[in-house]
Backbone as CSV, one residue per row, in Angstrom:
resi,resn,N_x,N_y,N_z,CA_x,CA_y,CA_z,C_x,C_y,C_z
1,MET,135.813,14.377,394.072,136.873,13.390,394.061,137.084,12.911,395.482
2,ASN,137.057,11.637,395.703,137.258,11.063,397.026,138.745,10.941,397.317
3,GLU,139.063,10.912,398.595,140.469,10.841,399.015,141.221,9.669,398.387
4,PRO,140.642,8.451,398.328,141.391,7.337,397.734,141.747,7.541,396.266
5,GLU,141.069,8.447,395.576,141.349,8.684,394.169,142.578,9.557,393.958
6,LEU,143.050,10.197,395.014,144.217,11.056,394.889,145.460,10.197,394.724
7,PRO,146.401,10.653,393.911,147.640,9.891,393.762,148.401,9.860,395.087
8,PRO,149.264,8.865,395.284,150.047,8.808,396.519,150.832,10.109,396.696
9,ASP,150.825,10.610,397.908,151.503,11.868,398.252,150.944,13.054,397.474
10,GLY,149.794,12.887,396.828,149.194,13.979,396.074,148.353,14.869,396.965
11,ARG,148.706,16.120,397.012,147.909,17.078,397.754,146.759,17.507,396.861
12,PRO,145.588,17.730,397.423,144.454,18.164,396.605,144.771,19.408,395.766
13,VAL,145.539,20.339,396.315,145.842,21.552,395.554,146.680,21.230,394.322
14,ASP,147.575,20.254,394.421,148.377,19.862,393.259,147.503,19.211,392.190
15,VAL,146.580,18.375,392.627,145.652,17.736,391.694,144.795,18.795,391.016
16,TYR,144.304,19.755,391.807,143.466,20.820,391.265,144.245,21.662,390.242
17,LEU,145.480,21.987,390.571,146.312,22.750,389.631,146.564,21.968,388.342
18,ASP,146.771,20.661,388.454,146.956,19.835,387.256,145.702,19.869,386.379
19,LEU,144.539,19.797,386.998,143.280,19.872,386.246,143.135,21.226,385.557
20,LEU,143.503,22.281,386.256,143.417,23.622,385.660,144.395,23.779,384.500
21,ARG,145.579,23.210,384.637,146.581,23.297,383.573,146.037,22.702,382.279
22,ILE,145.295,21.613,382.413,144.705,20.962,381.241,143.534,21.779,380.687
23,ARG,142.743,22.340,381.581,141.505,23.007,381.200,141.676,24.453,380.716
24,MET,142.636,25.162,381.265,142.783,26.592,380.981,143.738,26.837,379.811
25,ALA,143.563,27.979,379.183,144.519,28.432,378.173,145.865,28.650,378.861
26,SER,146.946,28.369,378.149,148.291,28.454,378.736,148.582,29.810,379.354
27,GLU,148.231,30.881,378.649,148.529,32.212,379.188,147.709,32.506,380.440
28,ASP,146.464,32.038,380.502,145.652,32.223,381.713,146.206,31.402,382.866
29,TYR,146.660,30.197,382.568,147.218,29.340,383.613,148.491,29.960,384.195
30,GLU,149.342,30.497,383.340,150.568,31.157,383.815,150.228,32.386,384.656
31,LEU,149.206,33.117,384.245,148.748,34.271,385.011,148.241,33.820,386.382
32,LEU,147.472,32.744,386.385,146.966,32.176,387.630,148.121,31.809,388.556
33,LEU,149.115,31.117,388.018,150.269,30.716,388.835,150.991,31.925,389.429
34,SER,151.083,32.999,388.659,151.769,34.194,389.171,151.024,34.790,390.368
35,VAL,149.719,34.585,390.419,148.913,35.098,391.530,148.990,34.155,392.732
36,VAL,148.866,32.849,392.495,148.754,31.915,393.623,150.088,31.412,394.162
37,ARG,151.121,31.435,393.352,152.407,30.875,393.793,152.901,31.490,395.107
38,PRO,152.910,32.827,395.279,153.386,33.385,396.555,152.503,32.991,397.744
39,VAL,151.211,32.897,397.508,150.298,32.529,398.595,150.504,31.065,398.975
40,LEU,150.624,30.195,397.970,150.851,28.777,398.250,152.169,28.571,398.987
41,ARG,153.180,29.333,398.605,154.480,29.240,399.285,154.330,29.660,400.747
42,ALA,153.598,30.750,400.977,153.382,31.219,402.355,152.599,30.198,403.173
43,ILE,151.620,29.542,402.554,150.856,28.505,403.255,151.779,27.341,403.602
44,ASP,152.579,26.906,402.638,153.504,25.796,402.880,154.496,26.111,403.992
45,GLU,154.900,27.368,404.069,155.877,27.777,405.077,155.216,28.258,406.365
46,HIS,153.894,28.129,406.437,153.125,28.550,407.609,153.387,30.010,407.948
47,GLN,153.465,30.842,406.922,153.748,32.259,407.131,152.601,33.147,406.683
48,LEU,151.451,32.585,406.454,150.309,33.394,406.044,149.687,33.992,407.297
49,PRO,149.825,35.298,407.511,149.371,35.894,408.757,147.852,35.848,408.927
50,ALA,147.109,35.921,407.834,145.651,35.885,407.920,145.111,35.285,406.641
51,LEU,144.036,34.543,406.770,143.448,33.919,405.599,142.382,34.799,404.977
52,ASP,142.152,35.971,405.559,141.144,36.885,405.056,141.836,37.897,404.142
53,PHE,141.775,37.665,402.850,142.393,38.567,401.900,141.511,38.642,400.671
54,ALA,141.768,39.623,399.846,140.915,39.822,398.684,141.746,39.798,397.415
55,LEU,141.136,39.344,396.362,141.770,39.387,395.042,141.276,40.603,394.269
56,GLU,140.591,41.506,394.955,140.018,42.682,394.299,141.095,43.580,393.705
57,ASP,142.262,43.671,394.341,143.331,44.504,393.803,143.769,44.021,392.429
58,SER,143.475,42.768,392.141,143.863,42.187,390.856,143.115,42.832,389.696
59,ARG,141.986,43.455,389.973,141.234,44.127,388.902,142.083,45.229,388.263
60,GLN,142.858,45.891,389.104,143.697,46.960,388.599,144.766,46.414,387.655
61,ASP,145.155,45.177,387.852,146.179,44.555,387.018,145.585,43.913,385.771
62,GLY,144.270,44.029,385.582,143.631,43.452,384.412,143.457,41.946,384.497
63,LEU,143.416,41.401,385.698,143.245,39.968,385.879,141.785,39.608,385.582
64,PRO,141.554,38.735,384.605,140.176,38.368,384.257,139.449,37.717,385.438
65,GLN,138.137,37.904,385.476,137.329,37.363,386.572,137.506,35.850,386.702
66,GLU,137.550,35.137,385.597,137.705,33.676,385.645,139.012,33.289,386.332
67,VAL,140.083,34.003,386.030,141.378,33.708,386.652,141.334,34.064,388.132
68,ARG,140.697,35.185,388.464,140.548,35.567,389.876,139.780,34.500,390.652
69,ASP,138.676,34.026,390.061,137.874,32.993,390.722,138.677,31.707,390.901
70,GLU,139.391,31.298,389.867,140.193,30.073,389.973,141.306,30.243,391.000
71,ALA,141.899,31.431,391.080,142.936,31.677,392.086,142.354,31.508,393.490
72,ALA,141.164,32.032,393.696,140.509,31.889,394.997,140.243,30.416,395.304
73,LEU,139.828,29.662,394.288,139.547,28.236,394.497,140.825,27.438,394.756
74,VAL,141.911,27.789,394.083,143.198,27.115,394.324,143.632,27.353,395.767
75,ILE,143.548,28.586,396.213,143.964,28.923,397.577,143.053,28.223,398.591
76,ALA,141.748,28.207,398.320,140.819,27.513,399.220,141.133,26.023,399.283
77,THR,141.475,25.431,398.153,141.835,24.012,398.130,143.091,23.768,398.953
78,ALA,144.067,24.674,398.843,145.305,24.528,399.622,145.031,24.639,401.117
79,VAL,144.138,25.521,401.497,143.857,25.752,402.912,142.976,24.659,403.502
80,THR,141.945,24.251,402.751,140.961,23.308,403.295,141.258,21.853,402.955
81,GLY,142.010,21.634,401.881,142.231,20.272,401.415,141.026,19.702,400.684
82,ARG,140.036,20.539,400.429,138.808,20.120,399.751,138.810,20.623,398.315
83,MET,138.268,19.807,397.434,138.197,20.199,396.026,136.774,20.528,395.597
84,ASP,135.852,20.643,396.553,134.463,20.938,396.214,134.081,22.384,396.520
85,ASN,135.056,23.262,396.608,134.781,24.664,396.886,134.101,25.321,395.693
86,LYS,133.314,26.335,395.984,132.581,27.084,394.957,132.762,28.568,395.210
87,VAL,132.781,29.345,394.131,132.744,30.797,394.235,131.291,31.194,394.025
88,ILE,130.762,31.953,394.977,129.381,32.404,394.873,129.332,33.919,395.019
89,GLU,128.273,34.512,394.525,128.062,35.949,394.693,127.003,36.168,395.752
90,LEU,127.284,37.095,396.661,126.330,37.477,397.692,126.011,38.950,397.537
91,HIS,124.752,39.280,397.688,124.313,40.671,397.679,124.125,41.077,399.133
92,VAL,125.066,41.857,399.642,125.014,42.231,401.054,124.519,43.655,401.271
93,ASP,124.532,44.464,400.235,124.007,45.822,400.320,123.712,46.309,398.910
94,ASP,123.554,47.614,398.764,123.200,48.172,397.454,124.370,48.236,396.485
95,SER,125.569,48.003,396.981,126.724,48.032,396.086,126.772,46.737,395.278
96,SER,127.777,46.601,394.471,127.889,45.402,393.635,128.047,44.163,394.520
97,PRO,127.638,43.007,394.015,127.748,41.779,394.815,129.213,41.450,395.111
98,ILE,129.408,40.730,396.192,130.763,40.298,396.523,130.857,38.805,396.260
99,ARG,132.052,38.362,395.962,132.299,36.956,395.656,132.956,36.321,396.875
100,VAL,132.458,35.141,397.236,132.914,34.427,398.414,133.182,32.978,398.016
101,VAL,134.207,32.389,398.600,134.495,30.971,398.373,133.961,30.187,399.561
102,THR,133.223,29.129,399.259,132.688,28.268,400.310,132.581,26.844,399.781
103,ASP,132.283,25.918,400.671,132.133,24.530,400.243,130.798,24.348,399.514
104,ALA,130.669,23.254,398.801,129.488,23.007,397.964,128.204,22.926,398.786
105,ASP,128.259,22.318,399.964,127.056,22.216,400.794,126.557,23.590,401.217
106,THR,127.463,24.436,401.666,127.077,25.781,402.083,126.579,26.584,400.888
107,ALA,127.216,26.431,399.741,126.820,27.175,398.541,125.383,26.870,398.132
108,SER,124.887,25.686,398.477,123.523,25.318,398.101,122.518,25.515,399.236
109,ASP,122.953,26.108,400.348,122.087,26.304,401.511,121.740,27.784,401.674
110,PRO,120.523,28.188,401.267,120.153,29.611,401.331,120.194,30.186,402.749
111,VAL,119.874,29.389,403.748,119.909,29.873,405.133,121.340,30.204,405.528
112,ARG,122.238,29.308,405.230,123.653,29.526,405.575,124.217,30.713,404.794
113,LEU,123.843,30.838,403.525,124.308,31.980,402.729,123.797,33.294,403.319
114,GLY,122.577,33.279,403.833,122.035,34.464,404.506,122.837,34.817,405.744
115,GLU,123.250,33.797,406.494,124.076,34.027,407.682,125.428,34.631,407.298
116,ILE,126.007,34.143,406.213,127.292,34.679,405.755,127.129,36.133,405.326
117,ALA,126.057,36.427,404.588,125.800,37.809,404.159,125.610,38.723,405.373
118,ASP,124.892,38.242,406.395,124.704,39.030,407.619,126.041,39.308,408.292
119,TYR,126.895,38.300,408.359,128.215,38.478,408.967,129.023,39.532,408.205
120,ILE,128.966,39.466,406.889,129.719,40.423,406.077,129.187,41.836,406.298
121,ARG,127.858,41.987,406.359,127.256,43.295,406.642,127.762,43.840,407.976
122,GLU,127.721,42.995,409.012,128.181,43.406,410.344,129.655,43.792,410.316
123,ARG,130.442,43.019,409.612,131.879,43.297,409.526,132.138,44.620,408.816
124,ARG,131.404,44.873,407.735,131.553,46.151,407.029,131.165,47.320,407.918
125,GLN,130.079,47.154,408.682,129.636,48.211,409.577,130.702,48.493,410.640
126,LEU,131.256,47.447,411.203,132.314,47.611,412.201,133.542,48.274,411.582
127,ASP,133.918,47.860,410.377,135.054,48.485,409.687,134.803,49.976,409.478
128,ASP,133.585,50.333,409.073,133.249,51.744,408.869,133.347,52.529,410.178
129,GLU,132.859,51.936,411.265,132.944,52.595,412.568,134.405,52.789,412.988
130,LEU,135.212,51.758,412.810,136.624,51.858,413.176,137.355,52.875,412.311
131,ARG,137.004,52.908,411.025,137.599,53.883,410.119,137.259,55.303,410.581
132,GLY,136.011,55.496,410.994,135.591,56.809,411.494,136.343,57.199,412.749
133,ILE,136.503,56.268,413.667,137.253,56.539,414.901,138.707,56.871,414.567
134,ALA,139.294,56.107,413.655,140.687,56.363,413.264,140.824,57.741,412.628
135,GLU,139.871,58.089,411.768,139.939,59.390,411.089,139.869,60.526,412.090
136,VAL,138.924,60.450,413.052,138.779,61.488,414.071,140.012,61.559,414.951
137,SER,140.668,60.422,415.154,141.844,60.365,416.011,143.128,60.711,415.265
138,GLY,143.025,60.968,413.967,144.203,61.284,413.189,145.068,60.074,412.866
139,LEU,144.490,58.887,412.924,145.210,57.658,412.639,144.953,57.223,411.196
140,PRO,145.780,56.344,410.657,145.537,55.839,409.290,144.177,55.141,409.225
141,THR,143.514,55.306,408.096,142.166,54.734,407.947,142.124,53.557,406.984
142,ASP,143.262,53.089,406.548,143.292,51.962,405.596,143.330,50.637,406.338
143,LEU,142.172,50.269,406.887,142.059,49.023,407.658,142.167,47.828,406.763
């Protein structure tokens, strides 16, 4: 969707949410709103301390994968103002694949996806090292 196609004063995230409301089952849409509403409010109020967060905890709440993916896309649309974001799976190690939100161009670029996977591997390795240092030092290890 090009910018001129947006309604006056229409934010891309509002347009995206309207499309989801039409496309999704009512109960799934309400579930989605319960997940994204606090994040969207924090973005609007410029109170989101970090944009690096996971929806993985939602698995414990029984949040379906489709709703989790759409929540990630809604948040990405709010942050980037782009409606061409995609959820992709990356295999970064022997564990289960991880899901990442990126723009459509990056999602179709195997070289760029490899760079993202490398970054995630490096970040995990650093997190493991820091966790080990914290554990030896008697500090909390929940980074």
